[in-house]
C-alpha positions in Angstrom: 21.8 16.5 -17.8 23.6 13.5 -19.1 26.0 11.7 -16.8 29.0 10.1 -18.5 31.5 7.7 -17.0 34.8 7.1 -18.9 36.8 4.0 -18.1 40.4 3.8 -19.4 43.7 5.4 -19.7 43.6 9.2 -20.0 40.3 9.4 -18.1 41.6 12.7 -16.6 41.8 14.3 -20.1 38.4 12.9 -21.2 36.7 14.0 -18.0 38.3 17.4 -18.1 37.1 18.0 -21.7 33.5 16.8 -20.9 33.3 19.0 -17.9 34.4 22.0 -20.0 31.5 21.1 -22.4 29.0 21.3 -19.5 28.5 17.6 -19.1 28.5 15.7 -15.8 31.5 13.4 -16.1 33.5 11.0 -14.0 36.3 8.7 -14.8 38.0 5.5 -13.7 41.7 5.1 -14.4 42.6 1.4 -14.4 46.4 2.1 -14.3 48.8 4.1 -12.2 48.6 7.9 -11.8 52.3 8.3 -10.9 53.0 10.5 -14.0 49.7 12.5 -13.7 49.9 16.2 -14.1 48.5 18.7 -11.5 45.1 19.0 -13.2 44.6 15.3 -13.2 45.6 15.1 -9.5 43.1 17.8 -8.9 40.3 15.8 -10.6 41.3 12.8 -8.4 41.2 14.9 -5.2 37.7 16.3 -6.2 36.4 12.8 -6.8 35.8 13.1 -10.5 38.4 10.5 -11.4 39.2 7.4 -9.4 42.0 4.9 -9.6 40.4 1.4 -9.6 41.1 -2.1 -10.9 38.3 -2.8 -13.3 38.7 -6.6 -12.7 36.6 -6.0 -9.6 33.3 -4.3 -9.0 33.1 -0.6 -9.9 32.6 1.8 -6.9 29.3 3.1 -8.2 25.6 2.2 -7.7 23.6 0.5 -10.4 22.2 2.9 -13.0 24.5 5.8 -11.9 25.3 7.0 -15.5 23.5 7.5 -18.7 26.5 6.5 -20.7 29.6 4.4 -20.0 32.5 4.8 -22.4 35.3 2.3 -22.2 38.5 2.9 -24.2 41.5 0.6 -24.3 40.8 -0.8 -20.8 39.6 -4.3 -21.7 42.4 -5.3 -24.0 44.5 -7.2 -21.5 41.7 -8.9 -19.4 41.5 -12.6 -19.6 38.1 -14.1 -20.6 37.4 -14.9 -17.0 37.8 -11.3 -15.9 36.1 -10.0 -19.0 33.0 -12.0 -18.2 32.9 -10.3 -14.8 33.8 -6.8 -15.9 31.4 -6.4 -18.8 28.2 -7.0 -16.7 29.6 -4.7 -14.1 30.1 -1.9 -16.7 26.5 -2.5 -17.9 25.2 -2.4 -14.3 26.2 1.2 -13.8 24.8 2.4 -17.1 21.1 3.2 -17.8 21.2 4.0 -21.5 24.4 2.8 -23.2 27.8 1.2 -23.0 30.3 2.0 -25.7 33.5 0.0 -25.9 36.6 1.0 -27.9 39.4 -1.6 -28.0 42.6 -1.9 -30.0 43.2 -5.6 -29.8 41.4 -8.5 -31.4 40.3 -11.1 -29.0 40.7 -14.9 -29.6 37.0 -15.7 -29.1 33.9 -15.3 -31.2 31.1 -12.8 -31.1 28.8 -13.2 -28.1 25.7 -11.6 -26.9 24.7 -10.6 -23.4 21.0 -10.2 -22.8 18.8 -9.1 -19.9 21.0 -6.2 -18.8 19.7 -2.9 -17.7 20.5 -1.5 -21.2 17.1 -2.7 -22.5 18.6 -4.7 -25.4 21.4 -7.0 -26.2 25.0 -6.0 -25.6 27.5 -7.2 -28.2 31.2 -7.8 -27.5 34.0 -8.9 -29.7 
């Protein structure tokens, strides 16, 4: 069974949909859950979704997930925190890290190597 971690806003919705498809899924919400509906609060109570500041270490062991999907969560991180957060996201993934972002960053392409992903990790 493939274990998936979603990091970003609307993690409750993504995790709920993945669970309905029969996947093992967890989520990290980097922002407040004040406006969350009852199904989201239920996922939080059950431990499927956590509220966590992604500038700091994720509350998971290394190689906990086959796939980590990050959507719209890295957009406002400074380069300093981005350099701490990207390796931590790679740390919890065994097979892949997918990053969706809506903003362009002011620095050039870079390559991380020697992560547990087995190959280079590109970021923009």
